[in-house]
N, C-alpha and C positions, 0 to 999 in steps of 0.2 A: 158524786163525781161530776166534774164540769161538763164532760161530753154528754152524759145522760141528761143533764139539765138543758143543754143546748138542743138536743134532739126533741125533748118535750116542748121546748119553746117554739121550735120550728113547726112541730105538729099543730100546736094550739094556734100559732099565728096564721096558719093556713086552714084553720077550721076542720081539722081531720081528727077522727077518733083513732084510738089505738088499733081497732079492727081494720079501718080503712088504710092506715099506714102499713099494717102488717100485710094486707093483700097486695099493696103496691110493690113490696119487696119480697113477696113469696115466703113470708115467715108467719109464725103464729102471733096472736095478740099477746100471749104470755112473753114471747121473745121481746116484743116492743116494750112491754112493762119492765122486763129485766134490763134492757138498755137504759131506760129512763131513770131507774133507781141505782144504776151502776153495778148491777149484779153480773152482767156480761157485756160484751162489746160487739158491735158489728165488725165484720171482717173488712179488710182494706178496700176490696172491690165495692162493697155496699156503701162504705163511707164516701167513696168517690161519686157514686150514683146520687147519694143524698146531696152532696155538694153541688153537683150539676143540676139536679132536679129543682132545687130550691134556691139556686144562685147564691150559695153561701160558701165562702172559701174554706178550705181545710184548716187554715190558720185560725179562723174564728171558731170552727167546730171543735178544735182541739186545744184552744187557748187555756193555758194553766192546767191542762190535764197531763201531767208529766208521766203518769203510769201508762196512759193510752199512747202517748207519743213514743215511749220506750217499746211498747208492744208492737206498734206499727213499724218502728225502726228494725226490730228483730224480724218481722215478717218480710220486710224489704230485703234485708241481708240474706235471709233464708231463701227467698225467691231467687236472688242473684246466684247464690251458691248452687241451688238446684239447677238453674239454667246452665251454669258453667259445667256442672257434672254431666248434665244431659248433652251438652255440646261436645265435651271430650269423649263421652261414651260413643256418640255418633261418629266422631272422627276415627276412633279406634276400630269401631265396628266396620266402618267403610273401608279402612285399610285392610283389615282381616278378610272381608268379603272380596275385595279386589285381588288380594293375594291368592285366595282360594280359587277364584274365577280364572286367574292367569294360569295357576297350576293345573287346573282341570283342562284348559285348552291345550297346554303344552303336553300334558300326560296323554290325553286321548289322541292328539295329533301324532305324537311319537308312537304310541302303541298301535294305532290303526295302520300307519304307514309301515312300521316295522313288521307287524304280524302278517300283513298282506304279502310283503316281499318275502319274508321268511317262509311262509306257508307255500308260496309258489315254488320256491327253490326246493323245499323238502318234498313237495309232490312230484317235481320233475325227477328227483332221485328215487321216487317211489317209497319214501318213508311213510310209515303208518303211525298215526297219532293215537295214543291210548287215552283212557278216561282221565288220567292225571296230567295230561298236557305234554307228555314226553313222546319223543319220536323214536321209532325203531325200524331198522332195515335189515332183513335177513337175506344174506347173499349165499351163493353156492359155496361148497367146501367148508361149511360150518363157520361162516364169517358173519358177525353181527355188529352193525353200527348202531350206536345209541346217542341221542341228544337229550340233555336235561331240559326242563322247561326254562328257557333263557330270559323270560320277561319279568320285570319287577312287578310286585304286587302294588295295588292301588295306594296303600299307605306307606310304601317304602320311601316315598319322596325322592326317587332316583330315576332320572330319565336316561337309563342306559341298560344294557343287558345285565341280568343278574349273574349269569354263568356262561361265559363264552367257551364252552367245552364241547369236545366231540370225543366219543369213546368208540373203540372197535375191539372186539374179542374174536380171536381166531382159535377155535377149539382144536387142539393138537393131540389130545389123548382120548381114550375110550370113555364113554359115559359111565359114571358110577351110580349105584343105588345102594343106599345104606339106610339103617333103621332110625336114624336120629331125626325126629320130627318129620318123618316120611319125606326127607329131602332127596333131591337128585342133583347130580353135578357131573363134572368131568375131571379126569385125572390130571390134565395139564392144559395150559392155554397160553397164548401170547396176547398181551394187551397193548394197544396203541392209544395213547391219550394226548390229544391236542389241548393244551391247557390255556387258562386265562392269561398267564404270563408269557405267552408266545413261545412255548416249548413243545416239542414232541417227545414223549416218553415211550420207549419201547421196552416192555417188561415181560418176563416169563414167570409164570406161576405154576406150581405143582401141588397136588394134594394126594393123600392116601385114603383108601377106603377105611372108614372109621371102625369097621368090624375087624380090620387087620392092622391097626395102628401100631407102629414100631418105633416112632420118634426118630426115624432115619432121615427125615427131611431137614435140610438146613437152609436158612434164608440167605440173602445176598451178603449179610454181614457174618455169616458162619454160625448163627444161632439156630438151635433146633426149632423147628416149626411145629405148631400145634395143628396137625392135620393139613394145613394149607399155608403155603409161604411163597414169598417173592424170592426167586432163585437168581435172577439176573436183571440188571437195569441198564438201559442205554438212553442217553439224553442228547438232543440236538435242537438247535434253534428252528422254529417253525418257519422255514424258508424253503420254497420249492426248489430253488437252485442248489441249496446245500443238501437237501434230502435226496435229490437225484444222484448226487456224488457219493452217497454212502456206499461203502464196500458191502453190498448186500450178500455177496458170496461168503465173506468171512462172518458177517453177523448171523446169517441164516444157519451156518454151521454151528455157531455157539448156541443158538436158540433151538436147534434141531427142528427146523421148519423149511419147507420148500422155498428156495430163493425167489422164484417168480411170484409166488403167492404173497410173500412178505413185501417185496418191492412194489408190486401192483397195489397192495392194500395201503402202504405208506403214501405213495404218490396220489392215488385216487382220494384218500382221506384228506390229504393236505389241500388238494384242489377244492374238495367239497367244503372243508372248513373255511378256507379263504372266501369262497363264494357266499357261504351262509352269513359270515360275520364281517364282510368288508364294509 
């Protein structure tokens, strides 16, 4: 091969042995021998060094060696392709990294500010937070307020409350004890639910002792209830001005609950909800 002959000629013209040339380019003597007989080729970087060290242009080194020219051409193209791939990869990685960084800033800023404010309000109302992150407030007359964990998880990719709800249960019937899974409960209750879609639902539920079940309960649609059923439902927009104007005398009579207890619970819960989620 022409390139091998040119390398041998350069070495001899400069009075170098194969060992000396090998040492200069950090290869073995056998590698130099293989170059000179055309069994292998120097890489492009080494060729450039030979050209510079011995003041011989690459054109002269590669003259008439079509195979080596083709090999170098492929190396150059491969090198450019690799550089382009690397460049695009770095661009994409940078965009992803920037997006993650911005999301982290926004998420933790939202979460810290929201949790601090939310916890302060909940503590002012004397809510107690359980191990699952839910809040509960037990009031007199068997009134229980409950708040679900309202905050999005880290990978929800949502910077808003997960569940803007507030629940209140007013126990209106005697406690029941039955043998099913050692459960306990009450025979009737009124539920107030301030919902995500800005509604207040006032509902009455009743149940029967499972030991004396008679299928006598019917739900709000007239269907027989399986021990426990929704008996009545009242819905209104979650607006304090509208809630104050509810005919609590009529509603409390239908729900069989003290008018003042129902009215105070509805108004207090509405004010509490609006303060928690404003």
